[in-house]
C-alpha positions in Angstrom: -70.6 39.6 -20.3 -69.8 36.8 -17.8 -66.7 34.5 -18.1 -69.0 31.6 -18.9 -70.6 33.5 -21.8 -67.2 34.5 -23.1 -65.9 30.9 -23.0 -69.1 29.7 -24.7 -68.6 32.2 -27.5 -65.1 30.8 -28.1 -66.3 27.3 -28.9 -65.9 26.4 -32.5 -63.1 29.0 -32.9 -59.3 28.3 -32.8 -57.5 30.0 -30.0 -53.8 30.5 -29.7 -52.0 31.4 -26.5 -48.6 33.0 -26.9 -46.3 32.5 -23.9 -46.5 29.4 -21.6 -45.7 31.3 -18.4 -47.1 32.4 -15.1 -50.0 34.4 -16.6 -50.9 32.2 -19.4 -50.6 28.6 -18.1 -53.8 28.9 -16.0 -55.5 30.5 -19.1 -54.5 27.6 -21.3 -55.9 25.1 -18.8 -59.2 27.0 -18.4 -59.7 27.2 -22.2 -59.0 23.5 -22.5 -61.5 22.7 -19.7 -64.1 24.8 -21.6 -63.6 22.7 -24.7 -61.9 25.4 -26.8 -59.5 24.3 -29.6 -56.1 25.6 -28.2 -52.6 26.0 -29.6 -50.0 27.1 -27.1 -46.9 28.8 -28.4 -43.5 29.6 -26.8 -40.0 30.4 -27.8 -38.8 27.9 -25.2 -38.2 24.3 -26.5 -39.8 21.2 -25.1 -37.0 20.4 -22.8 -37.3 23.8 -21.1 -41.0 23.3 -20.5 -40.4 19.8 -19.0 -43.4 17.9 -17.7 -45.7 20.8 -18.5 -45.5 20.1 -22.2 -46.7 16.6 -21.8 -49.5 17.7 -19.4 -50.9 20.2 -21.9 -50.8 17.8 -24.8 -52.6 15.1 -22.8 -55.3 17.7 -22.1 -55.7 18.3 -25.9 -53.4 21.3 -26.5 -51.2 21.6 -29.6 -47.8 23.0 -29.0 -45.7 25.4 -31.2 -42.3 25.6 -29.6 -38.8 26.8 -30.3 -37.5 29.6 -32.5 -40.2 29.3 -35.2 -43.0 29.2 -32.6 -45.1 31.7 -34.6 -44.5 30.2 -38.0 -47.6 28.9 -39.8 -49.8 29.7 -36.8 -53.5 29.5 -37.6 -56.0 30.9 -35.1 -59.1 33.0 -34.8 -58.2 34.5 -31.4 -54.7 35.1 -30.1 -54.0 35.7 -26.4 -50.6 37.4 -26.4 -48.1 37.4 -23.6 -47.6 40.9 -22.1 -43.9 40.9 -23.2 -44.6 40.4 -26.9 -45.0 43.6 -28.8 -48.2 43.6 -30.9 -46.1 44.4 -34.1 -45.0 40.8 -34.2 -48.6 39.7 -34.6 -49.5 42.2 -37.3 -49.6 39.5 -40.0 -52.1 37.5 -37.9 -54.2 40.7 -37.4 -54.2 41.3 -41.2 -55.6 37.9 -41.7 -58.6 38.7 -39.5 -57.3 37.2 -36.2 -58.5 38.9 -33.0 -55.5 39.8 -30.8 -56.3 40.0 -27.1 -54.8 39.0 -23.7 -55.7 37.5 -20.4 -55.9 41.0 -18.8 -58.0 42.5 -21.6 -60.6 39.7 -21.3 -60.6 40.1 -17.5 -61.6 43.8 -17.9 -64.5 42.6 -20.1 -65.8 40.0 -17.7 -64.9 41.3 -14.2 -68.1 41.9 -12.2 -66.6 44.3 -9.7 -64.9 47.7 -9.8 -61.3 47.7 -10.9 -58.5 49.9 -9.5 -55.4 49.8 -11.7 -51.8 51.1 -11.3 -49.2 51.8 -13.9 -46.0 53.9 -14.2 -42.3 53.5 -14.8 -41.5 53.1 -11.1 -43.4 52.2 -8.0 -46.2 50.2 -9.6 -45.9 47.1 -7.5 -45.5 48.8 -4.2 -48.3 51.2 -4.9 -50.6 48.4 -6.0 -49.7 46.4 -2.9 -50.4 49.3 -0.6 -53.7 50.0 -2.2 -54.8 46.4 -1.9 -53.6 45.9 1.6 -55.3 49.2 2.8 -58.6 48.1 1.3 -58.3 44.7 2.9 -57.5 46.4 6.3 -60.7 48.4 5.9 -62.8 45.3 5.4 -63.1 45.0 1.7 -62.7 41.7 -0.2 -59.8 42.4 -2.7 -58.5 40.5 -5.6 -55.0 41.6 -6.6 -53.2 40.6 -9.8 -52.0 41.6 -13.3 -48.4 42.4 -13.8 -47.8 41.8 -10.1 -47.7 38.2 -11.1 -51.1 36.7 -10.4 -53.6 36.1 -13.2 -57.1 36.9 -12.3 -59.2 35.9 -15.3 -59.5 32.2 -14.2 -60.8 33.3 -10.8 -63.6 35.6 -12.2 -66.4 33.2 -11.3 -65.4 33.7 -7.6 -65.5 37.5 -7.7 -68.6 39.2 -6.4 -69.9 42.6 -7.6 -69.3 44.0 -4.1 -65.6 43.0 -4.2 -62.7 45.1 -5.5 -60.0 44.2 -8.0 -56.6 45.9 -7.8 -54.3 45.3 -10.7 -50.8 46.4 -11.8 -50.5 47.0 -15.5 -47.4 47.2 -17.6 -47.0 49.2 -20.8 -47.1 46.0 -22.8 -50.4 45.0 -21.2 -51.9 48.4 -21.9 -50.8 48.7 -25.5 -54.0 47.0 -26.9 -56.4 47.7 -24.0 -59.8 49.1 -25.0 -61.2 49.5 -21.5 -59.9 51.5 -18.5 -60.5 50.9 -14.8 -62.9 52.9 -12.6 -59.8 54.2 -10.7 -56.5 54.7 -12.6 -53.2 55.5 -11.0 -50.2 56.8 -13.0 -47.2 56.9 -10.6 -44.7 58.5 -12.9 -43.2 58.2 -16.4 -39.5 58.1 -17.5 -37.8 56.4 -20.4 -38.2 52.6 -20.0 -38.4 49.5 -22.1 -37.1 51.4 -25.2 -35.4 48.2 -26.4 -38.9 46.9 -27.2 -41.0 50.0 -27.6 -40.5 51.9 -30.9 -39.8 55.1 -29.1 -40.8 57.2 -26.0 -43.9 58.4 -27.7 -45.2 54.8 -28.1 -44.3 54.1 -24.5 -46.2 57.1 -23.2 -49.2 56.3 -25.5 -49.4 52.8 -24.1 -49.4 54.0 -20.5 -52.1 56.6 -21.3 -54.5 53.7 -22.1 -55.0 53.3 -18.3 -57.3 56.3 -18.3 -58.0 57.0 -22.0 -61.2 54.9 -22.0 -62.6 56.2 -18.7 -66.0 57.9 -18.5 -66.9 61.2 -16.7 -67.7 59.3 -13.4 -64.3 57.6 -13.3 -61.2 58.9 -11.5 -57.5 59.1 -12.4 -54.6 59.9 -10.1 -51.5 61.7 -11.5 -48.1 62.7 -10.2 -48.0 66.5 -10.4 -44.2 66.5 -10.0 -43.6 64.4 -13.1 -43.8 66.6 -16.2 -45.1 63.8 -18.4 -47.9 62.7 -16.1 -48.9 66.2 -15.3 -49.4 66.9 -19.1 -51.2 63.7 -19.6 -53.7 64.6 -16.9 -55.1 67.3 -19.1 -56.4 64.5 -21.4 -58.2 62.6 -18.7 -62.0 62.3 -19.4 -63.0 61.8 -15.8 -62.2 63.3 -12.4 -58.5 64.0 -11.8 -56.6 63.8 -8.4 -53.0 64.8 -8.0 -50.2 64.0 -5.6 -47.2 66.2 -5.1 -44.3 66.6 -2.7 -44.6 70.4 -2.9 -47.5 72.0 -0.9 -47.1 75.3 -2.8 -48.3 73.8 -6.1 -51.9 74.3 -4.9 -53.4 71.2 -6.4 -57.2 71.4 -6.4 -57.7 67.9 -5.1 -55.2 65.3 -3.8 -52.2 64.7 -1.6 -49.3 66.9 -0.7 -46.6 67.2 1.9 -46.6 69.8 4.7 -45.3 69.9 8.3 -43.8 66.4 8.2 -47.1 64.7 7.1 -49.1 63.7 4.0 -52.2 65.9 3.7 -55.3 65.4 1.6 -57.2 68.3 0.1 -60.7 68.2 -1.6 -63.8 70.4 -1.7 -64.4 69.6 2.0 -61.1 71.1 3.0 -57.6 69.9 4.1 -56.6 67.3 6.7 -53.4 65.6 7.8 -53.7 61.9 6.9 -50.3 60.3 7.6 -47.2 61.5 9.6 -44.0 60.7 7.6 -42.5 59.3 10.8 -45.2 56.6 10.7 -43.9 55.2 7.3 -41.7 52.2 7.9 -40.5 52.0 4.3 -37.4 54.1 3.5 -37.1 56.7 0.8 -39.1 59.7 -0.6 -40.3 57.5 -3.5 -42.2 55.4 -1.0 -43.7 58.6 0.4 -44.9 59.2 -3.2 -46.2 55.6 -3.4 -48.3 56.2 -0.2 -49.6 59.5 -1.5 -50.7 57.8 -4.7 -52.4 55.0 -2.7 -54.1 57.5 -0.3 -55.6 59.3 -3.4 -56.9 56.0 -4.8 -58.6 54.8 -1.6 -60.3 58.1 -0.6 -63.8 57.3 0.7 -63.0 53.6 1.1 -60.3 53.5 3.8 -60.3 55.6 7.1 -57.3 57.7 7.9 -56.6 55.8 11.1 -56.3 52.5 9.0 -53.7 54.2 6.8 -51.6 55.2 9.8 -51.8 51.8 11.4 -50.8 50.0 8.2 -47.9 52.3 7.4 -46.3 51.6 10.8 -46.0 47.9 10.1 -45.7 47.5 6.3 -42.2 46.4 5.5 -42.4 46.5 1.7 -42.5 44.1 -1.2 -39.8 41.5 -2.0 -37.0 42.7 -4.3 -37.9 46.4 -3.6 -35.3 47.8 -1.2 -35.8 44.6 0.8 -33.6 44.2 3.9 -32.0 40.8 3.4 -29.7 40.6 6.4 -27.7 42.5 8.9 -24.3 40.9 9.2 -21.4 42.1 11.3 -23.0 45.5 11.5 -23.6 45.8 7.7 -27.1 46.0 6.2 -27.7 44.2 2.9 -30.6 45.3 0.7 -32.1 43.6 -2.4 -33.5 46.1 -4.9 -33.4 43.8 -7.9 -36.6 45.4 -9.2 -34.5 48.4 -10.2 -34.1 47.6 -13.9 -33.8 51.2 -14.9 -31.6 54.2 -13.9 -34.5 56.1 -12.5 -35.4 53.2 -10.2 -31.8 52.9 -8.9 -31.7 56.7 -8.4 -34.8 56.4 -6.2 -33.2 53.6 -4.3 -29.9 55.4 -3.6 -31.8 58.5 -2.4 -33.6 56.3 0.2 -30.5 56.2 2.4 -28.9 59.0 4.4 -25.4 57.4 4.3 -23.3 56.6 1.3 -23.7 53.0 0.2 -21.9 50.2 -1.6 -23.8 49.7 -4.8 -23.8 46.5 -6.9 -25.1 47.3 -10.3 -25.1 46.2 -14.0 -27.1 43.8 -16.2 -28.6 43.9 -19.7 -29.0 47.1 -21.7 -32.5 48.1 -22.7 -31.7 51.3 -24.7 -31.8 53.8 -21.9 -29.2 56.6 -21.2 -27.3 56.1 -18.0 -26.1 59.7 -17.9 -28.6 60.8 -15.3 -27.4 58.0 -13.0 -23.8 59.2 -12.9 -24.2 62.3 -10.6 -26.4 60.5 -8.2 -24.0 57.6 -7.9 -21.2 60.1 -7.1 -23.3 61.7 -4.4 -24.6 58.6 -2.8 -22.1 55.8 -3.3 -18.8 55.1 -1.6 -17.9 52.0 -3.7 -19.4 51.0 -7.0 -19.2 47.3 -7.9 -20.2 46.5 -11.5 -20.9 43.4 -13.6 -22.9 42.5 -16.7 -23.3 44.1 -20.1 -24.0 47.6 -18.8 -21.0 47.8 -16.5 -19.1 50.0 -19.0 -22.0 52.4 -19.5 -22.6 52.9 -15.8 -18.8 53.4 -15.2 -18.8 56.0 -18.0 -21.8 57.8 -16.6 -20.2 58.1 -13.1 -16.7 59.0 -14.4 -17.9 61.6 -16.8 -20.3 63.3 -14.4 -19.3 66.8 -13.3 -19.3 65.8 -9.6 -16.9 62.8 -10.1 -14.2 63.0 -7.4 -12.4 59.7 -7.8 -15.2 57.3 -6.7 -13.7 53.8 -6.6 -15.3 51.7 -9.4 -14.6 48.0 -9.6 -15.8 45.4 -12.2 -16.2 41.7 -11.4 -17.3 38.7 -13.5 -20.5 37.7 -11.6 -22.6 38.0 -8.5 -20.7 35.6 -6.2 -17.6 37.8 -6.9 -19.6 41.0 -6.3 -21.0 39.8 -3.0 -17.6 38.5 -1.8 -16.0 41.8 -2.6 -18.7 43.8 -0.9 -18.3 41.7 2.2 -14.6 42.2 2.2 -14.7 45.9 1.8 -17.5 46.8 4.3 -17.6 47.3 8.1 -20.0 48.3 10.9 -22.5 50.9 9.8 -22.2 50.2 6.1 -25.0 49.6 3.7 -24.8 47.3 0.6 -27.5 47.4 -2.0 -28.1 45.5 -5.2 -29.8 48.0 -7.5 -28.8 47.0 -11.0 -30.2 49.9 -13.1 -30.5 47.3 -15.8 -32.6 44.3 -16.8 -31.8 40.8 -15.6 -32.0 39.1 -18.9 -28.3 38.8 -19.5 -28.0 36.1 -16.9 -31.4 35.5 -15.2 -34.9 34.6 -16.2 -36.3 37.7 -14.5 -35.6 40.2 -11.7 -37.1 37.8 -9.1 -34.6 35.1 -9.9 -31.8 37.7 -9.8 -33.0 38.9 -6.4 -33.2 35.4 -5.0 -29.7 34.5 -6.2 -28.4 37.7 -4.5 -30.3 36.9 -1.3 -29.0 33.3 -1.3 -25.4 34.6 -1.7 -25.8 37.1 1.1 -27.4 34.5 3.3 -24.5 32.1 2.9 -21.9 34.6 4.0 -20.5 33.2 7.3 -21.5 34.9 10.5 
């Protein structure tokens, strides 16, 4: 099915788009241009939407806004925002309404092969590495999904010889009925349990990335992660693993040996990437490279991988070096909205760091974070709703030896305190281990605020 055929089939049907945000605003405009009857729904009120509300109405869109934005909604097809759990649309489904999303339709109409990445941590960096490696090897690549760029509206410009590389969240995957040609599952740990019913539902959602594959498709799994290793047994297509431990003897995939990433398959073993060539800090980024190398086998020469790794400095908000001031390096790791992500960030540095953490709780235990904080942090600065939980995790860990823990009211106070308490050779990292929704729209806004505060510190 082409995009044009899909849009033609929608004519005469009522479409509702839930969420007037980055992914769905282009979708709303495209549906309106195609002559589809569209209702756009959002919890935000008219004032929050600003000029966009008037623009959409002038184009023929009806708006359902505010707290009761789903009340009395009538539609034949509903495009849900990724962050809305399908259970909130159950009544519409019972009335015969088709529930879909921008990404689900993209999988239906995309004319080229799709490579997709999901996991609890490392999704965006792995997705970016895969896409950039493919581009460096001469492929035309379209990158999008949860990484922030909607692709459906660009489908008419995609050729069958191109490649699409997408990042998929658990919420996007929950109702997916198609899987990509190449699926990558970086790792799985408790996450988003404030929205998912339980861990079982979260894992089930993630599994959709490979569940609908065929025998000729491929899935990449993290051997070192118990959950993903077990899930690999259910994969219907070819399986490739990556592992930090060469002794695991994986039949096909990446492993570490003699200071390099190696790849093994039926043709034998070869060293692909010396670890010294990887500019990004941290063993978790070594894992991201291994996952990416598995995904691009046969499409990207090894020399291209090595050249890229030497120059790729990472993705914004992911252990991003913001500034070196008076001998102190400041890093923005705002993407770290879970304890496991912060743990990975802390382990990226050889020296003990000053950690700024805290935010909104999403139903995850902070106990695993405590021992790592005590091992890798010299001063812990907390703010936000989870400050108490993180303090408790650190103070109650068996290796607690009197780590100084300070609580402040907001980020300006946290940055000022960190600047006051650090000197030449120190590292300060914002790695919240919590979501941003207590004070910010998203982790990107949180990261930008932090970067602005650090940037305004006097030389």
